[in-house]
Each structure stands twice: as structure tokens, then as C-alpha cells.
C-alpha positions as CSV (number, residue, x, y, z in Angstrom):
1,X,38.0,-29.8,-47.1
2,X,36.7,-30.9,-43.8
3,X,33.6,-32.9,-43.0
4,X,31.0,-31.6,-40.5
5,X,28.3,-34.0,-39.4
6,X,25.8,-34.7,-36.7
7,X,24.9,-38.3,-35.9
8,X,21.4,-37.4,-34.5
9,X,19.7,-34.8,-32.6
10,X,20.6,-36.5,-29.3
11,X,24.3,-37.0,-30.1
12,X,27.1,-34.4,-30.0
13,X,28.2,-32.6,-33.2
14,X,31.4,-34.1,-34.6
15,X,33.8,-32.3,-36.9
16,X,36.8,-33.6,-38.8
17,X,39.1,-31.4,-40.9
18,X,42.7,-30.5,-41.8
19,X,44.5,-28.2,-39.3
20,X,46.8,-25.3,-39.6
21,X,49.0,-24.7,-36.5
22,X,50.8,-21.5,-35.5
23,X,51.3,-19.7,-32.1
24,X,51.1,-16.4,-34.0
25,X,47.5,-15.9,-35.3
26,X,48.5,-13.3,-37.9
27,X,51.0,-15.8,-39.4
28,X,48.5,-18.6,-39.4
29,X,45.8,-16.6,-41.3
30,X,48.2,-16.2,-44.2
31,X,48.0,-19.9,-45.0
32,X,44.6,-20.8,-43.5
33,X,41.9,-21.9,-46.0
34,X,38.2,-22.2,-45.9
35,X,36.9,-25.3,-44.2
36,X,40.1,-26.0,-42.3
37,X,40.7,-25.8,-38.5
38,X,42.9,-23.1,-37.0
39,X,45.0,-24.1,-34.0
40,X,46.3,-21.1,-32.1
41,X,47.8,-20.1,-28.8
42,X,46.2,-16.7,-28.3
43,X,45.2,-15.4,-24.9
44,X,42.4,-12.9,-25.0
45,X,41.7,-13.0,-28.8
46,X,41.5,-9.4,-30.0
47,X,39.2,-8.0,-32.6
48,X,41.8,-7.7,-35.4
49,X,42.8,-11.4,-35.0
50,X,39.2,-12.5,-34.8
51,X,38.3,-10.6,-38.0
52,X,41.3,-12.1,-39.8
53,X,40.3,-15.6,-38.8
54,X,36.6,-15.1,-39.8
55,X,37.6,-13.8,-43.2
56,X,39.2,-17.2,-43.9
57,X,36.0,-19.1,-43.0
58,X,37.5,-22.0,-41.0
59,X,35.3,-24.7,-39.6
60,X,36.7,-24.2,-36.1
61,X,39.3,-22.4,-34.0
62,X,41.2,-24.5,-31.3
63,X,42.9,-22.2,-28.8
64,X,45.5,-23.5,-26.4
65,X,45.0,-20.4,-24.2
66,X,42.0,-18.8,-22.7
67,X,40.1,-16.8,-25.4
68,X,38.8,-14.5,-22.7
69,X,41.0,-14.6,-19.5
70,X,38.9,-12.0,-17.7
71,X,41.7,-9.4,-17.9
72,X,39.4,-7.1,-19.9
73,X,36.2,-7.5,-22.1
74,X,37.8,-8.5,-25.4
75,X,35.6,-8.7,-28.4
76,X,37.4,-11.4,-30.4
77,X,35.6,-14.6,-29.2
78,X,32.1,-13.1,-29.8
79,X,33.1,-12.1,-33.4
80,X,34.2,-15.7,-34.1
81,X,31.1,-17.2,-32.5
82,X,28.7,-14.8,-34.2
83,X,30.2,-15.9,-37.5
84,X,29.0,-19.4,-36.8
85,X,32.6,-20.8,-36.3
86,X,33.2,-23.3,-33.5
87,X,35.6,-22.1,-30.8
88,X,37.2,-24.6,-28.4
89,X,38.9,-22.8,-25.6
90,X,41.8,-23.4,-23.1
91,X,43.1,-26.7,-24.6
92,X,46.6,-26.4,-23.2
93,X,50.1,-26.4,-24.9
94,X,49.8,-30.0,-26.0
95,X,47.5,-29.0,-28.8
96,X,50.3,-26.9,-30.4
97,X,52.3,-30.0,-31.0
98,X,49.9,-31.4,-33.6
99,X,51.3,-31.8,-37.0
100,X,50.2,-29.2,-39.6
101,X,48.1,-30.6,-42.5
102,X,47.0,-33.6,-40.3
103,X,43.4,-34.2,-39.6
104,X,41.7,-33.9,-36.2
105,X,38.3,-34.7,-34.9
106,X,36.3,-32.4,-32.6
107,X,33.6,-33.9,-30.4
108,X,32.2,-31.2,-28.0
109,X,35.4,-30.1,-26.2
110,X,37.4,-33.2,-26.9
111,X,40.1,-33.3,-29.6
112,X,41.2,-36.5,-31.3
113,X,44.1,-37.1,-33.7
114,X,44.8,-40.5,-35.3
115,X,42.1,-42.0,-33.1
116,X,43.8,-40.9,-29.9
117,X,42.5,-38.3,-27.4
118,X,44.8,-35.2,-27.5
119,X,43.2,-32.6,-25.3
120,X,40.0,-31.4,-23.7
121,X,38.8,-27.8,-23.6
122,X,35.7,-25.8,-23.3
123,X,33.4,-25.6,-26.3
124,X,32.5,-21.9,-26.2
125,X,29.0,-20.6,-26.9
126,X,27.6,-17.1,-27.2
127,X,26.0,-17.5,-23.8
128,X,29.2,-18.6,-22.1
129,X,31.1,-15.8,-23.8
130,X,28.6,-13.2,-22.5
131,X,29.2,-14.5,-18.9
132,X,33.0,-14.2,-19.5
133,X,32.6,-10.6,-20.7
134,X,30.4,-9.6,-17.8
135,X,33.0,-11.0,-15.4
136,X,35.8,-9.1,-17.3
137,X,33.9,-5.8,-17.1
138,X,33.8,-6.1,-13.3
139,X,37.6,-6.3,-13.1
140,X,38.2,-3.6,-15.7
141,X,39.1,-1.1,-13.0
142,X,42.3,-3.0,-12.2
143,X,43.4,-2.9,-15.8
144,X,42.8,0.8,-16.1
145,X,44.9,1.4,-13.0
146,X,47.7,-0.8,-14.5
147,X,47.4,1.0,-17.8
148,X,47.8,4.4,-16.0
149,X,50.9,3.1,-14.3
150,X,52.4,2.0,-17.6
151,X,51.6,5.3,-19.1
152,X,53.5,7.2,-16.4
153,X,56.4,4.8,-16.7
154,X,56.5,5.4,-20.5
155,X,56.4,9.2,-20.0
156,X,59.3,9.0,-17.6
157,X,61.5,6.9,-20.0
158,X,60.5,8.7,-23.3
159,X,59.9,12.3,-22.3
160,X,62.7,13.6,-24.4
161,X,61.2,11.9,-27.5
162,X,57.7,13.0,-26.7
163,X,58.4,16.6,-25.8
164,X,61.5,17.5,-27.8
165,X,61.6,14.9,-30.7
166,X,65.0,13.7,-29.6
167,X,65.9,10.5,-31.5
168,X,63.8,11.1,-34.6
169,X,66.0,10.1,-37.5
170,X,66.7,12.2,-40.6
171,X,64.6,11.1,-43.6
172,X,64.3,12.1,-47.3
173,X,60.5,12.2,-47.4
174,X,59.3,15.7,-47.1
175,X,56.3,16.0,-44.7
176,X,56.5,19.8,-44.2
177,X,53.1,21.5,-45.0
178,X,51.5,18.3,-46.3
179,X,48.8,15.9,-45.1
180,X,50.1,12.5,-43.9
181,X,47.9,9.3,-44.0
182,X,49.2,6.6,-41.7
183,X,47.8,3.2,-42.5
184,X,47.8,0.3,-39.9
185,X,46.2,-3.1,-40.6
186,X,43.7,-2.6,-37.8
187,X,40.0,-2.3,-37.3
188,X,38.1,-2.0,-40.7
189,X,41.2,-0.7,-42.4
190,X,40.1,-1.9,-45.9
191,X,36.7,-0.2,-45.7
192,X,38.2,3.0,-44.3
193,X,41.0,3.1,-46.9
194,X,38.5,2.6,-49.7
195,X,36.3,5.4,-48.4
196,X,39.2,7.8,-48.4
197,X,40.1,7.4,-52.1
198,X,38.5,10.8,-53.0
199,X,40.5,12.5,-50.2
200,X,43.7,10.8,-51.4
201,X,43.1,11.8,-55.0
202,X,42.6,15.4,-54.1
203,X,45.1,16.1,-51.3
204,X,47.7,13.6,-52.3
205,X,48.9,13.0,-48.7
206,X,52.2,11.3,-47.8
207,X,51.3,7.6,-47.5
208,X,52.9,5.9,-44.6
209,X,52.4,2.1,-44.2
210,X,53.0,0.6,-40.7
211,X,54.3,-2.9,-41.4
212,X,51.4,-4.7,-43.2
213,X,49.7,-1.4,-43.8
214,X,52.1,-0.9,-46.7
215,X,50.6,-3.9,-48.4
216,X,47.1,-2.5,-47.7
217,X,48.1,0.6,-49.6
218,X,49.5,-1.4,-52.5
219,X,46.3,-3.5,-52.6
220,X,44.4,-0.2,-53.3
221,X,46.6,0.5,-56.3
222,X,48.6,3.1,-54.5
223,X,52.3,3.3,-53.6
224,X,53.5,4.1,-50.0
225,X,56.0,6.9,-49.6
226,X,57.3,5.4,-46.4
227,X,57.2,2.1,-44.5
228,X,57.7,2.1,-40.8
229,X,57.8,-1.0,-38.5
230,X,59.8,-3.9,-37.3
231,X,59.4,-5.6,-40.7
232,X,57.8,-8.8,-39.5
233,X,54.5,-8.6,-41.3
234,X,55.2,-6.7,-44.6
235,X,55.9,-8.5,-47.8
236,X,59.0,-8.3,-49.9
237,X,57.0,-6.7,-52.7
238,X,56.1,-3.8,-50.5
239,X,59.7,-3.4,-49.3
240,X,60.9,-3.2,-52.9
241,X,58.2,-0.8,-54.0
242,X,60.6,2.2,-53.7
243,X,59.2,3.6,-50.4
244,X,61.6,5.0,-47.8
245,X,62.1,2.4,-45.0
246,X,62.3,3.2,-41.3
247,X,63.0,0.3,-39.0
248,X,61.6,0.4,-35.5
249,X,64.5,-0.5,-33.2
250,X,64.7,-1.3,-29.5
251,X,65.9,1.6,-27.3
252,X,69.4,0.1,-27.3
253,X,69.6,0.3,-31.1
254,X,69.0,-3.4,-31.8
255,X,66.7,-3.9,-34.7
256,X,66.1,-7.6,-35.8
257,X,64.2,-6.4,-38.9
258,X,67.4,-5.1,-40.4
259,X,68.7,-8.6,-41.2
260,X,65.9,-9.1,-43.7
261,X,66.4,-5.8,-45.3
262,X,70.1,-6.4,-45.7
263,X,69.3,-9.7,-47.4
264,X,67.0,-7.9,-49.8
265,X,69.5,-5.1,-50.4
266,X,67.1,-2.4,-49.4
267,X,68.3,0.9,-47.8
268,X,66.8,1.9,-44.5
269,X,67.2,4.1,-41.4
270,X,66.5,3.0,-37.8
271,X,64.3,4.7,-35.2
272,X,65.1,3.5,-31.7
273,X,62.1,4.0,-29.4
274,X,59.9,2.2,-26.8
275,X,56.3,1.7,-27.8
276,X,54.6,0.6,-31.0
277,X,55.4,1.3,-34.7
278,X,52.2,3.3,-35.2
279,X,53.5,5.6,-32.4
280,X,56.7,6.4,-34.1
281,X,54.9,6.9,-37.4
282,X,52.8,9.6,-35.8
283,X,55.9,11.1,-34.0
284,X,57.8,11.1,-37.3
285,X,55.1,13.0,-39.1
286,X,54.6,15.5,-36.3
287,X,58.3,16.1,-35.9
288,X,58.8,16.7,-39.6
289,X,56.1,19.3,-39.8
290,X,53.1,17.5,-41.4
291,X,50.1,19.9,-41.6
292,X,47.6,17.1,-40.8
293,X,48.0,13.5,-39.7
294,X,45.2,11.1,-40.6
295,X,45.3,7.8,-38.7
296,X,43.7,4.7,-40.3
297,X,43.4,1.4,-38.5
298,X,45.2,2.7,-35.4
299,X,44.1,2.2,-31.8
300,X,42.0,5.1,-30.3
301,X,40.0,3.9,-27.3
302,X,40.9,2.3,-24.0
303,X,39.5,-1.1,-24.9
304,X,41.4,-1.0,-28.2
305,X,44.6,-0.3,-26.3
306,X,43.9,-3.2,-24.0
307,X,42.9,-5.3,-27.0
308,X,46.5,-5.0,-28.2
309,X,47.4,-7.1,-25.3
310,X,50.6,-5.5,-24.1
311,X,51.6,-2.7,-21.7
312,X,53.4,-0.9,-24.5
313,X,50.0,0.4,-25.7
314,X,50.3,3.1,-23.0
315,X,52.7,4.8,-25.4
316,X,50.0,5.1,-28.0
317,X,47.8,7.0,-25.5
318,X,50.6,9.5,-24.8
319,X,51.6,9.8,-28.4
320,X,48.0,10.8,-29.3
321,X,48.2,13.5,-26.7
322,X,51.5,14.7,-28.1
323,X,50.3,15.0,-31.7
324,X,46.6,15.6,-30.9
325,X,46.5,19.1,-32.5
326,X,47.3,17.7,-35.9
327,X,45.7,14.2,-35.6
328,X,42.3,13.1,-36.9
329,X,40.9,9.6,-37.3
330,X,40.3,8.3,-40.8
331,X,36.6,7.7,-40.0
332,X,36.1,11.3,-39.2
333,X,37.8,12.4,-42.5
334,X,35.6,10.0,-44.6
335,X,32.4,11.3,-42.9
336,X,33.2,15.0,-43.0
337,X,35.2,15.2,-46.3
338,X,33.4,16.3,-49.5
339,X,35.2,16.6,-52.7
340,X,35.8,20.2,-53.7
341,X,34.4,21.4,-57.1
342,X,36.5,24.1,-58.7
343,X,35.1,27.0,-60.7
344,X,36.3,25.5,-64.0
345,X,34.6,22.2,-63.1
346,X,31.3,24.0,-62.3
347,X,31.5,25.9,-65.6
348,X,32.0,22.7,-67.5
349,X,29.1,21.0,-65.8
350,X,26.8,24.0,-66.8
351,X,28.1,24.0,-70.3
352,X,27.5,20.2,-70.7
353,X,24.0,20.7,-69.3
354,X,23.2,23.5,-71.8
355,X,24.6,21.5,-74.7
356,X,22.4,18.5,-73.7
357,X,19.3,20.6,-73.7
358,X,20.1,22.2,-77.1
359,X,20.6,18.8,-78.6
360,X,17.4,17.5,-77.2
361,X,15.5,20.5,-78.5
362,X,17.0,20.3,-82.0
363,X,15.2,17.0,-82.7
364,X,11.7,18.3,-81.8
365,X,9.3,20.5,-83.8
366,X,9.1,23.0,-81.0
367,X,12.9,23.1,-80.8
368,X,13.2,23.7,-84.6
369,X,10.7,26.6,-84.4
370,X,12.7,28.2,-81.5
371,X,16.0,27.8,-83.4
372,X,14.4,29.4,-86.5
373,X,13.2,32.4,-84.5
374,X,16.6,32.7,-82.8
375,X,18.3,32.7,-86.3
376,X,16.0,35.5,-87.5
377,X,16.6,37.7,-84.4
378,X,20.3,37.0,-84.6
379,X,20.5,38.2,-88.2
380,X,18.5,41.3,-87.4
381,X,21.0,42.0,-84.6
382,X,23.9,41.7,-87.0
383,X,22.1,44.0,-89.6
384,X,21.6,46.7,-86.9
385,X,25.3,46.8,-86.1
386,X,26.3,46.8,-89.8
387,X,24.0,49.8,-90.4
388,X,25.3,51.5,-87.4
389,X,28.9,51.3,-88.5
390,X,28.1,51.8,-92.2
391,X,29.1,48.2,-93.2
392,X,27.5,46.5,-96.1
393,X,26.1,43.0,-95.7
394,X,28.8,40.4,-95.8
395,X,31.6,42.9,-94.8
396,X,33.6,41.2,-92.0
397,X,33.7,43.1,-88.7
398,X,36.9,43.6,-86.7
């Protein structure tokens, strides 16, 4: 546990705590604990990374890179700062050489380890971050132009896959005529997955986990039917759950993720394609005849595409155009979906209501009087039919 103290109102705030160091933020959050300091090298901290860091409740985040470079208005730094977590920015590569589990001291933008000065950065504030975002918005036009160029390049290279489905592998999972829910560990994936439970229970869609999305499905007590990705952020437990495995490979067929699967003894097929794993999950479902594709945690807006931080997100834009007729966002499903009530269920609800009323009446004087009158009228009704058919009292009717 770290120690946070302030000498006096006139002196700078000083923080000392244990550090966790990793150039990959998503790997670091797996072992980061509350009260520790995260040391990362993450240019333009995106929303997903920021939310993962905030969930661990660190004292501070030390970033070797610029948390907002000005390339586009990324939301990550503001999420960290609004959570009350200190963010020291642009510290340089030297900060990444610190030893994990050692202790560092932060004084304003200066970092000390073992009493020695290590690096100096910028202690970010909400006000400074707002200025960075305003500057980034002014230059957003250049990023949109670059994004458009990347989109055209992807279209040129992958038109056979996008237009004709060339390269989609054969799989055992049957998508034809069924709903498909594609789960990515993206924005608010936990809340959205929880809100879709009634939909999942009723429609029983094919559950496709994209890398760590498979673990998200398991965490909800469900089992994925298929796992698609490069296998870098999915657990062994998920890989052994019985789901069909599709490994995202490079266009030349090279797939580093297969080494891990070979060690685990898990069967798989490869899907060589440019772009992201969530793209090929959508293309797979569309090519195999899914009736509806529900995307959960995926990227849908321009800023989200840029938030991903790589030119390859242009593929997601085109993929959504390709499967757009069948694709809906999970948030739309959770807001529009209402569980259907069958005729049998409606009858049972009415029957239970009538029974409850009768039980309540039976314990009151008025209720007893009503039941007595009903008994008299019912006996008169039976006597009428007995007389009509010439039956004596007590003779069974057939």
C-alpha cells in the first residue's frame, strides 16, 4: 500500500508507492492493485485503457509517452483525472526501466527512485487536459483525411473478402438463420452484457467472444460458442471451455497465436485477413448466414475508431458497411427489446391472480357468504340438469 501525504498547504504533494511496469496497458491492469502506481508507455490513452486503469484504483499513472499527443481528442486522460488519480505525462523511455515492485516517489512532475531523480514529466490537471483536447479538435480534420485514405487502401486490398467472402474458413458452428452476439471487451461491455441477459435467454444467440470477450461471456455464467482473435488476451480457461477456435492470422497465413493453442492441445482453424478481430467476427457471421448480428463492446464512431490508435480501424468502418443490413448495436437491443410473453404464460398469470383473490376472500366473512351463495346456486344448476335428463340425485353424469 502506498503513502500519500502533503507536507503543508504551501508545499507540493508527495506520493510514494509500489509500482507496476508494463508497456502494454492491458497486461499491466491484470496485476495492478489498489494503491499502487501504474507505469505505462501509452501514447494517446484511449477510453478502454483508462477505464481498466481506473477500475484498479491506483494512486497514480506514470506515462512515458504523451497521454494526449494532439492527434485526436482522446478521452482516456480525462477519465483518469476525473477519477481523482494523478497522471504524470511524457516522462520518456527511462521510466520504463524501473524495477517492478520497487517504490518510487512523485513530487509534482519529478520521479525519484532510491533517492535518485529518474525523470521529469508534466503533472496533468483537468484544466491542462481540456487545453490539449481543444488543440486536438482543431487538427481532427487531418486525421479524418488520413482515415479516409486508409479506408480506401483497405478496400483495395480486401475487396474480395468484403464483397465475396473469399477467405472465410469452414467452421462447425451453425450460424444460418440464428442471431449472433459478438462480444468485445470494449466500452461498457459488462453493463451491456448484463442488460442483454433477457434477450440471450429468449433468443439463445450464437455467442462469439473476440479474444478477452470470451472471458466476459464466461464471467456472466454463459459459454461462448466460438472464440475469434489472435489469442493474446484470452485465458486458458476460456480456450478450454469447448468453444470453436478461429485464429486471426496475417494475410500471409502467419498466426503467432497458434503456438499457444498447440501447447494447450486445442483444435483451431485460421482466418487470414487484414484488419481487426472484431471485423472478421462480423464477416464470419454474415458469410455464414446469421439472421441478426448484435455487436457488443465494438467500435462504432469515428472517435472510437481513432481511439483504437491504428490505421487498421479503417477496416472496421468498411466491415460495418458490408454487414450493415444485419448489424445492430447491443445498446439498441437492450433499449428496444422487451421480453415476449406467450399465451400460456399470460393464462398462468391470470390463473394465479384469480386463485390469490379466492384465497383472500375465503378468510373473510363476506367471502364466506359469497362462497355459500355460490354453492347453493351451483347445486340448483346441477339439479336442473339432472331433472332435464331424468337422472336421480347422486347419479353420475357422463
